[in-house]
C-alpha positions as CSV (number, residue, x, y, z in Angstrom):
1,X,184.5,79.1,76.8
2,X,186.4,75.9,77.6
3,X,186.6,76.9,81.3
4,X,182.8,77.3,81.4
5,X,182.2,73.9,79.9
6,X,184.7,72.3,82.3
7,X,182.9,73.9,85.3
8,X,179.5,72.5,84.0
9,X,181.0,69.0,83.7
10,X,182.5,69.1,87.2
11,X,179.2,70.5,88.6
12,X,177.2,67.7,86.8
13,X,179.5,65.0,88.1
14,X,179.4,66.3,91.6
15,X,175.6,66.4,91.5
16,X,175.4,62.9,90.0
17,X,177.7,61.6,92.8
18,X,175.6,63.2,95.5
19,X,172.4,61.8,94.0
20,X,173.9,58.4,93.8
21,X,175.2,58.5,97.4
22,X,172.0,59.7,99.0
23,X,169.7,57.9,96.6
24,X,171.2,54.5,97.4
25,X,170.7,55.1,101.1
26,X,167.1,56.1,100.6
27,X,166.4,53.0,98.4
28,X,168.0,50.8,101.1
29,X,166.0,52.4,103.9
30,X,162.7,52.1,102.1
31,X,162.9,48.5,101.1
32,X,164.2,46.7,104.2
33,X,161.6,44.7,106.1
34,X,161.7,44.9,109.9
35,X,163.7,42.3,111.7
36,X,160.7,41.0,113.6
37,X,157.6,42.1,111.8
38,X,154.4,41.8,113.9
39,X,156.3,42.4,117.1
40,X,156.3,45.7,119.0
41,X,159.9,46.2,120.0
42,X,161.0,48.5,122.8
43,X,164.6,49.2,121.6
44,X,167.5,50.0,123.8
45,X,168.8,53.5,123.8
46,X,171.7,54.1,121.4
47,X,174.2,54.3,124.2
48,X,172.9,51.0,125.7
49,X,172.8,49.4,122.3
50,X,176.4,50.4,121.7
51,X,177.5,49.0,125.1
52,X,175.7,45.7,124.4
53,X,177.2,45.5,120.9
54,X,180.7,46.2,122.3
55,X,180.4,43.2,124.5
56,X,179.1,41.0,121.7
57,X,181.8,42.2,119.4
58,X,184.6,41.2,121.8
59,X,183.0,37.7,122.2
60,X,182.6,37.4,118.4
61,X,186.2,38.4,117.8
62,X,187.4,35.6,120.1
63,X,185.1,33.1,118.4
64,X,186.3,34.2,114.9
65,X,189.9,33.8,116.0
66,X,189.2,30.3,117.3
67,X,187.1,29.3,114.2
68,X,189.4,30.8,111.6
69,X,189.0,33.4,108.8
70,X,186.7,31.1,106.7
71,X,184.1,30.8,109.4
72,X,180.6,32.3,108.8
73,X,181.1,34.1,112.0
74,X,183.4,36.5,110.2
75,X,180.3,37.9,108.5
76,X,178.3,38.1,111.7
77,X,181.2,40.1,113.2
78,X,181.1,42.4,110.1
79,X,177.3,42.8,110.4
80,X,177.5,43.7,114.2
81,X,180.3,46.1,113.5
82,X,178.4,47.8,110.8
83,X,175.4,48.2,113.1
84,X,177.6,49.6,115.8
85,X,179.1,52.1,113.4
86,X,175.7,53.2,112.1
87,X,174.4,53.8,115.7
88,X,177.6,55.6,116.5
89,X,176.9,57.9,113.5
90,X,173.4,58.7,114.8
91,X,171.3,56.2,112.9
92,X,168.3,54.9,115.0
93,X,168.9,51.4,116.5
94,X,166.1,49.6,114.5
95,X,167.2,51.3,111.2
96,X,170.8,50.3,111.9
97,X,169.8,46.7,112.5
98,X,167.7,46.4,109.4
99,X,169.5,48.6,106.9
100,X,172.9,46.9,107.5
101,X,171.2,43.5,107.1
102,X,170.7,44.5,103.5
103,X,174.4,45.0,103.0
104,X,175.0,41.2,103.4
105,X,171.7,39.5,102.3
106,X,170.5,39.6,98.7
107,X,166.9,40.4,97.9
108,X,166.5,42.7,100.9
109,X,167.1,45.9,99.0
110,X,167.0,46.8,95.3
111,X,170.7,47.3,95.0
112,X,173.4,44.5,94.9
113,X,174.8,43.1,98.2
114,X,177.8,45.1,99.2
115,X,179.4,42.2,101.0
116,X,178.8,39.0,99.1
117,X,179.2,36.0,101.3
118,X,178.5,32.2,101.4
119,X,176.4,32.3,104.6
120,X,172.9,30.7,104.0
121,X,169.8,32.8,104.4
122,X,168.6,30.9,107.4
123,X,171.8,31.7,109.3
124,X,171.5,35.4,108.4
125,X,167.9,35.4,109.7
126,X,169.2,33.9,112.9
127,X,171.9,36.6,113.2
128,X,169.4,39.3,112.7
129,X,167.0,37.8,115.2
130,X,169.7,37.4,117.8
131,X,170.8,41.0,117.3
132,X,167.3,42.3,117.5
133,X,166.7,40.4,120.8
134,X,170.0,41.7,122.2
135,X,169.1,45.3,121.5
136,X,165.7,45.4,122.9
137,X,164.7,46.2,126.5
């Protein structure tokens, strides 16, 4: 009887973890506003987007090294890296741009920011605008 109860508890915890994991992604994907609303964007292919991001990441890494670890560019580097990783995992380019934005900026999604940071909202908006322009044809 004890074994049966333990199996039910383990099954429940596993199901709860799966629902939390997939539910958070669905919430994030549903609530993120497009980077440039009112603009039809012809996005680069995933391969092209990753190539462009690779170049941008190299440049950003050099800028961060020159500016130091307390520079707001550290978070721009993390944002671009997260977008690259998402595209590499098969996420569509516009979804990767917008969903990862919600990881850093409060109020974009209904869940707390995963990477709290001191970067002002206007700078984040500029980071996202730059990235969107870089990844369009």
